[in-house]
TORNU-473448 format. One line per 8 residues: their letters; for each residue x, y, z of C-alpha. Coordinates in Angstrom, 2 decimals. Example, Ala and Ser with C-alpha at 12.3 -4.5 7.8 and 13.67 -1.06 7.14 Angstrom:
as	12.30/-4.50/7.80; 13.67/-1.06/7.14
END
This chain:
qvqlvesg	99.65/80.91/115.65; 103.01/82.24/116.90; 103.62/84.62/119.53; 106.82/86.76/119.61; 108.14/88.32/122.72; 111.00/90.74/122.74; 113.41/91.85/125.51; 116.56/93.77/126.02
gglvqpgg	115.70/97.29/125.11; 116.46/100.32/127.19; 118.51/103.59/127.42; 122.01/103.40/126.40; 124.73/106.09/125.83; 126.10/106.84/122.32; 128.85/104.11/121.65; 127.27/101.55/124.00
slrlscsa	125.89/98.13/123.35; 122.58/96.35/123.85; 121.42/92.89/123.08; 117.88/92.24/121.95; 116.29/88.86/122.21; 113.02/87.37/120.83; 111.39/84.09/121.70; 108.70/82.44/119.66
sgsaliin	106.00/80.20/121.09; 102.45/78.98/120.54; 102.87/76.61/117.67; 105.05/73.70/116.62; 105.06/75.06/112.89; 108.52/75.53/111.23; 109.54/79.11/111.17; 111.20/80.22/107.88
tmgwyrqa	112.59/83.71/108.43; 113.13/85.57/111.64; 114.51/89.18/112.18; 114.27/92.57/113.45; 112.70/95.76/112.19; 112.61/99.18/113.63; 110.48/102.35/113.50; 111.73/105.64/114.71
pgkerelv	109.35/108.50/115.36; 108.11/110.16/111.93; 109.68/107.40/109.94; 108.61/104.26/108.08; 109.49/100.82/109.64; 112.62/99.41/108.12; 114.42/96.08/108.13; 117.36/95.93/110.51
admasggr	118.44/92.38/110.12; 116.94/89.01/109.26; 118.00/85.43/108.91; 116.47/82.50/107.02; 116.14/79.15/108.49; 119.27/78.07/106.53; 121.41/80.81/107.82; 121.31/83.56/105.07
tnyavsvk	121.33/87.03/106.49; 120.38/90.46/105.44; 121.46/93.77/107.09; 120.49/97.33/106.66; 123.57/99.21/105.39; 123.24/101.59/108.34; 123.98/98.79/110.79; 126.43/96.67/108.88
grftisrd	129.67/96.06/110.98; 127.90/97.15/114.12; 124.93/94.81/114.60; 124.98/90.95/114.42; 121.97/88.76/114.25; 122.02/85.32/115.63; 119.30/82.49/115.65; 118.82/79.22/117.30
nakktvsl	116.21/77.33/115.28; 115.77/74.58/117.94; 114.89/77.05/120.65; 112.97/79.29/118.19; 114.79/82.41/119.34; 116.53/85.22/117.58; 118.89/87.88/118.94; 120.43/91.12/117.83
qmnglkpe	123.68/92.27/119.31; 124.00/95.86/118.92; 127.38/97.58/119.32; 128.59/101.20/118.56; 125.08/102.53/119.08; 124.23/105.93/117.66; 121.42/108.41/118.45; 119.92/107.53/115.03
dtavyscy	119.49/103.86/116.19; 116.82/105.13/118.56; 113.53/103.38/117.63; 111.13/100.67/118.67; 112.48/97.41/117.55; 110.15/94.63/116.67; 110.70/90.90/116.15; 109.50/89.42/113.06
anayigsw	108.80/85.87/111.82; 107.16/84.19/109.03; 106.12/80.65/108.39; 104.24/78.53/105.90; 101.00/76.81/107.01; 100.00/74.77/103.98; 100.67/76.89/101.05; 100.04/80.28/102.77
lhhywgqg	102.89/82.27/104.26; 101.84/83.80/107.70; 103.57/86.81/109.14; 103.98/87.43/112.85; 105.06/90.52/114.85; 106.16/91.15/118.34; 104.75/94.07/120.34; 108.26/95.84/120.27
trvtvss	110.93/96.96/122.65; 112.17/100.48/122.85; 115.86/101.43/122.33; 116.94/104.95/123.33; 120.51/106.07/122.52; 121.14/109.37/124.30; 123.56/111.03/126.60
END
């Protein structure tokens, strides 16, 4: 079992920056992919960015050039640097990770941290 804990959310003005961090604990298993999803009110949850253990990344088109994901495999942490924030970035951001236990891929979610972009 893996527990994911996020931090760094809050209220920021348009054009501002925030850095989200997520730490994994509770198991010595090897984590495959870590990343961030978000869900705005009335909308489906969407991928923001993720990174495989080998370093390959994916970004939502809406955040390319503004957000940067980073990961430390040894520390089992993942961070999301968010610059040039827009009101449409307002959402609950959740850390995600998956890992193989035997032949079965397990999925893990953090409880989420709220980001509000407003004047």
